[in-house]
N, C-alpha and C positions, 0 to 999 in steps of 0.2 A: 213318854219321856224320850228326849233325844239322846244320842250317843255323841259325846264330845271328846275329841282328842286335843289335849292341851299341851303344846310345845314339847312333844316327846322327841328324845334323841337316843340313838343306840349305836355304840361303837364296838367293833370286833377286832381281835388280834389276828393278823394274817400269818399263816405258816409260810415257810420258805417256798413251798410249791405254789401256794396261792399268790404270793408276791410275784413269782415268775409268770403265772397265768395272767395276772393283771398288769404286768410290766411296770412294776413300781418297787421302789426301795422302802416305802413306808410300811412300818410294821403294824400300824393301826389303820382301820378303814371306818370312816363314819358312814354307816349304812342309812341312818335316818337322822336328819339334822333340823331340830326345832320345828317339827311338823305339827300343824294345828288345823282342824276342820270339825264340822258338826254335821251329823246325819240325823234326819227327822223321821218319825213314823209316817208311813204312806209314801215314801220316796225311795228311789235307788240312787245312791251316791257312788260314782265311779272314780276309782283311783287309777289313773292312767299313767303309764311310763314304760320305757324300754326295759329289756331284760337287765337285771342288775341295778335298777334305779332305786331300790329300797322298798318296793311295794310289799313284797312278802314279809320282810322284817316288820314293817308297820302293822300288817295284818296279824302277825304273830303276837305283837305287843297288845293289840286291841283284844285279841281272843284269849289272853292270859297265858299263852304258851311260853313266852319269855317276858322279862321285865325290862322296860326302858331304863337307860342310865339316869335320865332326868325327865321331868314332865309327868303328866298324869292322864288318865282316861276316866270318863265319868258316864254312868248311866243315870240320867237325872242328876241328883246330888250325891249319888253313891260312887265312891272311888272303886274302879275295877282292880287297882293294885291292892287295896286294903281289904277287899271283899271278893276275892277271886272265886271262892267256892260257891258263894251265893249267885254271883254273876253268871257262872257257867250253867246254872239251872234254867236261864232264860236266854241262852245264846247258842247259836250253831256256828261251827267253823268247819270249812271244807277246803282242802288243798289237794292237788294231785300228788303231793309228796307223802300224804297219809294213805297207806295201803291197807286193804282188807286182807285178813288171813286166808291164804289159798285153800286150806283144807276144811274150812267151815262153809255152811250154806247161808244164803241170804236170810232164810227163815230163822236159823239159829242166831245169827248176828243181830238181827232186828230185835229179837226177844232179849238177848244179852244186854244190848245197850239200853233198851227200854227199862229193864230192871235196874241197870246201873244208874239211871236217872230217877229211880224211885217210883216208877209207874206200876200200877197194878195190872194183872194179866188181861183184864177186860179192856182197859184203855189201850194197852199194847196191841191187842187184836184189832180194835177199831181203827187205830192209826195205821196198822199194817194193811188192813183191807183197803183203806183209802189211798195210801201212798203206793202200794204195789199195783193197784189198778191204774192209778194216775200215770205211773211210769212203765207200765207193761211188764212188770216183774213176775206176775203170778205163776206163769208156767215155768219159771226158772228158780222158784223159791227153794227147791230141794236139790239144785245143782251146785256142786262145789264151785267156789269162786274161781279156782284155777282153770275151770273149763268154760268160763264166760268170756264174752268179747269185751274189749276195752270200753265201749259205749255202755254196755250193760253194767259193768263194774262201777262206772261213774254214776249211773242212775241209782244203783243200789247204795252207793256212798251218800248220795244226796238224801235218799229216803231215810237212811239210818241217822244221818246228822239232824234230821228234822223230826225224829221219833217223839220228842217231848214238846213239839209245837211251840218253839221259842218265838219271842217277839223280835229278836235281833239276829240277823242272818249275815254272817261274815264269810264270803266266798272268794278264794284266791284262785284266779284263772280257771273258772269252772268249766269253760268250753275248750280248754287247751287240748289239742290232739284228738278231738272228737269229730266224727263224721257229721255232715251237714244236718241230717235228720235228728241225730241225738242231740247236737248242739241246739237245734230249734226247740226240742222238747224241754231242755234245761232252761233256755232263756224265756220261753213262754211261761214256765212255772214260776220263775223269779218275778215276772210281771204280775202273776196271780197273787204272789205273796205281798207285793206292793199294794195291790188292790184290797187285800185283807187288812191293811194298815200296819204291816210289818216294816221294820227299819232294815233296809238291805244295803250293805256295803260290798261293792264288787271291785276287785282289782283285775286289771287286764292290760295287755299290750295290743289288743285287737280293736282297732278304731271303730269298725262297723258295729261291734257289740255295744260300745259306749253310745254311739249315735242312735241306736235302736232303743236302748233301754234306760239311759240315765237321765235323771232330772237335773242333777248338779254334778260337777266334775272337778277333781283336783289333778293336776298334772305334776308328777314328781320326777325330777331329773337329778341324778347323783345325790340322792338323799334329801334334796330341798324341794319344797312345794313351790312351783313356779307360777301356777295359775290355780285360783279357787273361785268358782262362779257357777252360775247356771250354764247348762250346755250351750244355749243360744248366745249368751253373753260371752262365753269363752270363744266360740267360733268367730264372733265379731271382732276379736282382737287381731285377726288376720284380715288383710284388705280383701281377700277373696272369699271371706266368710266360710272358710273350709277348715275343719278340725285337723285333717291330715297335714295341711300346709302349716298350720300353727304348731303342731307337734314336731314336725321336721325342723322348723325354724328354731324352736327351743332347744332341740338336741344339738343342732349345729352351733348355736350360740354358746351352749355349755361346753362344747368341745373346743371352741375358739378357732374353728376352721371355716373356711368359705364353703367347702363342699366335702361332707364326710360320707356321702352316699354314692 
């Protein structure tokens, strides 16, 4: 079944401090504005945009962390908004803003979240053996999270998010801040999930990640989806057939300036 995002919008109230940071007098910010797209099994859909474009807000709506003000999200014919508890059983969501508890070990956390998903101990152990081996976590499984590197914490977060072997993978900036080797491990595994027939939605501002991994792409600028197409078709929208050039043109167009870089 596909994952369909159907005209979702989300608006937030800005505090005085936030208005100062954004250099605006508007008390409301439209973070996501009538965004629609569909992601299918066996593909990676990339949601691309600059920082503050609305990517994370859209991903949080899809993953049931927040509700959109309008619109809906569907897994097949099942509404994510109306059946959030059931949907979470078959969905993984990962963002750098979700932190692991420092005083627990990877082994404890994996078992905890496995049981939280209703898995029996044998299934948890089998999943742990596979994922800890895949991400090189085994020799760190009894080390407290506080004592681990940033890259290892990210790999453990990914392993834990996939404990229940979900069919829908929602990852927000999964390689942000990682060293090259760790980022490669993460992207290679996402490609493996695609090959397994999983539906992967990936948000990022890193163009090289999109070009390497994504089958289709949506480019979001100031909450609006400006481009929605296959990667190759999107690149062809620029005369140089270059995704970076297209991306920069869209940002400049949205800013209404000749040169914002």
